[in-house]
N, C-alpha and C positions, 0 to 999 in steps of 0.2 A: 127231722133233725137227727144228726148222728150223735150217739151216746158212746161213752167209753166202753160200756159193756158190749155194744154192737161191734166195736173194734176188736175186742177180745174174742168175740164169737166168730170172727172171720177165719180164725185158725184154731179151732177147738182142740186139735191134737197137741199143738204147741202149748196152749194154756194148761191142758191136762198134765203134761210132763212137768210144768212149772209147779204144780200143786199136788202132785202124787209122786211118792218115791219110797223105796224100801227103808230109807232112813226114818221116814215118818211112820211107816208100818211098824218098824221096830220100836219106836217110842210108844206106840199104842200097845203093842204086844209084850213089851219088856225084853225084846231080843236085841235091842240096839246096844252095841258095845259102848262102855263108858268112854273108851278112848276116842271113838268117833264123835260122841256127843261133846266131849271136851274140846275136840278140834273145831267143831261147829261153833261152840261158845267163843273161843278165841278169835275165830275168823269173823263171826257176826259182830263182835264188839268193835273190831276195826271198821266193819262195814257201817255200823250205826254212827260212828264218828263222822265218816264221810257223808252219810245221809244227812246229818244235822247241818253240815256245812253247805251241802247242796240246797237244802230247803232255805237256808238263809239267803242264798243267791236268788232263788226263785221269788222269795218274798219281796225283793227290791223291785220286781216288775209286776207285782200283784195289784189288782184293783183294790180300792179301799175296803170294799165289802168283804174281801177274802183275807184281809190282814189278820183278823182274829183266828181264823182257821190255821193259817200258816204259823202264826206265833204259838198257838197251842201245840202244833206239831213239833216245833223246835223245842219247846219246853219239855214235851214228852220224850223226845230223843235224848235231851240232856239228862233227864231223870233216868232214862234207860241206861245211859253210860254209867251213872253212879250205881245202879242196880248190878250191872255187869261187874263192876269193881268188887262189890260185896260177894257176888257168886264166885268170882275168880279166887278171892281170898279163901272162901270156904272150901273150894275144890282144889286149891293149890295149883292154879293155872298160871301160865306165863302171859300176862295181859299185854305185853309188848310184842307179841308174836308177829313175825313177818308174814304179810299176806301171801297165801298160796296163789298160783297163777290165775285160777278162776275168780278168786276174790279180787285180785288186783285188776282184772279185766272189768269186773262189775263196777268197781269203784271208779275206774276211768269212764265207764259208761255214764255213771251218775254225774261226773264232772261235766261231760259234754251235754247231758240233758239239761243241767241247770242254766246253760247259756242259750237254750233254744227259746223261740217265742213262747209267750206264756201259755197258750192253749196246748202246745206240744209238750212243754215241760210238765204241766199239771196232769195231763193224761198219762204221761209216762210215770210220774210219781204215784199216781193212783194205782198203776199196775204193780209197782213195787209193794205197796201196802196191801192191796187186795189179794195178790198172790200169796203173800206171807200169811195173811189171816186164813185164807181158804186152805192153804197147805197145812197149817197147824190144826185146823178143824178136823182134818182127816185123821189126826192122831188122838182125838178125843176118845175116851176120857183120859187116856194116858196110863201107862203102867205105873205102879207105885213109885218107882225110882224117878219117873219123869213127870208125874201128874202135876206137881206144883208149877213146872215150867210150861207145860201144855196149857194149863189154866191161865197162866200169866199172859200168854201170847194169843189167847182167844177170849179175853174177858170182855164184858159189855162196853167198857169205856173205849177199848180199841176198836170194837165193831162199830160203835157210834162215830168214832173219828173217821173210819174208812167210808161210812155212809155219807158223812159231811163232805169228804174229799170227792166222792163220786159225784155228788150234786154240783160241787164247784167246777169239776172238770167238764161236766155236761154243759154248764152255763158257758164256760169258756169256748167249748167246741161249737156252741150255737152261733157264735159270731166269728168263727175262724174261717179263713180262706180255704179253698179246696187244697192248695198246696200244704197248708198247715195241718189239715185233717190227714192228708197222706203221710206227712212227717210224724204225726201223732201215732198213726198205725205202725209205722216203722219202729218208733221208739218203744211202743207198747210190746210189740212182738219181740224186739231185741231184749227187752227186760225179761220176758218169759223165758227166753233162751238162757239168759244169765242166771235166772232163778234155778232152772233145771241143772245147770252146770255147777251151781253152788252146792246143791244137795249131793250131786255125784262126787264133788271134790271132798266134802267132809265125810262121805261114806267110804271112799276108797283112797283118799289122798294120804300122803306121808304123815305119820304121827309124830314127827321129830320134835315137836314142841308141845308135849303133853304136860303131865304133872311134874312139878318141881320135886327134886329129891330133897329129903329132909336134911 
């Protein structure tokens, strides 16, 4: 039986670039510029909103047994949006920031993913969450300026959610057609590429929408 982790392992180099980056090294070592981190927060807030909407579309095609998982995910993403609002206020960020090109491309990818057959969509959505968790784990324990954020994105509740999602994606793939498995692989690897581009964007992208002036 094909599992989502098997699909990720078919291109380990691409998965590695999705989950390792100087941005994350900087969060761990304390060398990450505040401007780059704020840019990431602004862009990720936009991304999470799109993610919540994509999950809602996937839920409409989910088997009954997976409804609690997807509902929990949507609840978590809505709560994350509220958390982003609080952080943005504390850091003086422009929460209505326009998406940078890599973020816009990733959001478009999510929109396409949500319309795919359920096994394809769920495997791809697992890649989004698993890569995110693994990436932030490379930043543990986090420098003092970023530790609370690193802990937030690697906590036990999120890890448990990713594990539940992996099990559901494996179940979906167990009854998927060969064409769906191939599409799931394509979606998963495309997600890894988008993740890598997102780190690069926030590390080197334009800082034009950073802190608000007083």
